[in-house]
N, C-alpha and C positions, 0 to 999 in steps of 0.2 A: 579166124573167128573161134572164139570162145565155143567150147562144148561144154554142155553140161548131163547132169545124171541125176536126176530126181526120184528120192530113195527112200523108200517104205522100208524101216526093222522089224517087223510082226510078218513073219512071213516069205519073209526074202531074206536076211541076215539072219534071223532066229526061228526056225522053221516051228512050227506049230507041231507037238507031239502030246498033248492031254494025257497019257499017261508016265511022260517024262517029266519032273520041276524043270522048272530053269535054272542055271547057275547063276548067280551073282557074282560081279568081279569084286577087286575090294575097293572099287569107285564105286560102290553100292548100283548100277546099270546094269542090264544081262549082258551074260558071255555072247557075241555073236557066233554061229558055227565056221569050224574054221575053213571048210570047204569054200564057204560065200567069203568069207575074208581073201582067197587066196582068187578067187573068183572075181571078187568086186575091184583087187587089184590089179589083175591082168586085164582089165577093161578100160582101166585109169592110166597103166601104162601104154596099153597099145592103142589111145584113141589122146590122150594128156587131157579128159573132162575132168572139170570139177564135180563136187559133189553137193547138192542140194538136199536137204532133210525133209521131206514131205510127210514123214512117220506125224503119227500121234503124239507121239513122245518130244517132237521138236520144243517145242513149249516148255518141256521140263528143264531145262539146264540153259545157261546166256551161251553165246558162241563159243567163247572162252573154253568154257567146261567140254564142251561137244569135241574140239581142237585136240581137247589132252586127252580124253575117251576116247577118237582113232587114234593118237598117234598109242599111247598104251595095249590097243588091240593090233599094232604094226599095221594100219592102213594107209595107202598112201594119198596123197593127193592133198588138194583144197577142199574145205569143206566148210557148209554154213548152213544154216536153217532157212527155210523160208519168213520172209521178214515177217511182221507182225501183219502190214496194210494188208495182204494177201492170205491171210489166214480167214479158215470159213470152216463154217459147222462139218459139210461134206469135201472127200478128198477131190471127187470131181470138179467143185467148182474151184477149191485151190489150183488144181490144175490148168485150169482154164484160164483163172486170174494169173497165171505163171507166164504163158504162155500170151497171152494180152499184152502184160506187162512187155517182155522180153522180145518179142518178135524175132524169135529165129528156129530157124529146123535144126537146128546142131544139136539135138536133147534125147534122151531115151529116158522113160518112164520103167523102172523098175518097183513093182508093186503085186500084189495076191489081193487087190481088192476086184470083186467080179463086175462092180459097179461102173470099175472105168471102160467097162467094151461099151459105154452109151456115148463114150468121149465122140465128138463129131470123126469122120474117117482123117482126116487129116491128118488128129490130132494121137487119134489110135492108133493109127501107123509109125506110130515112137514108142505105144508102150509094150513092154514086156512084161507078159500077166505071167507070174510065176507061182506054182503050185506051192500051197501054205504047208504042206507037210515035208515038201523038200526041200524049200528056198533056192537059191540063186545055185545054180547045177555049171555045167559045161556046157550044156545047148542054151540054155539060154545066158550065159554070158557072150556065145560068138555069135547069138543074134544082135545081141547091146550092140556090139562090136559093132556090127553089121551095118548096123541103125544109124551110130554116131560117126562108122568113116564114107557113108557111102553120100 
């Protein structure tokens, strides 16, 4: 059975540090934290999960460009963005719509959006809420692996 990582960028792959400007890579998009990349790769390696972008940046590029950007950042695995028919103005509604459309319990949500705490319990049990100033760390990585492999 397929497994999925619903991935946000800001506060997960790109820790929020207001005193430090975010570096852009040659492709014009933000540089991801090296530790977040290592941790995301660990999740992909240990679970075989596919990455679905739920970030607010998801519509900034076509999927083919996201694939190139992930390759240039040495991120493993398959990546795609949330399909247009599931995009909503609020993240919580996007997650609910994705869950309704996919009917699977083999997913984890990697996000820093505290509004996701309002998800129904059955879906919230798949949420790994990152600290926006830290991003995807080892503790959150281990929790994500546990959720996906449970």
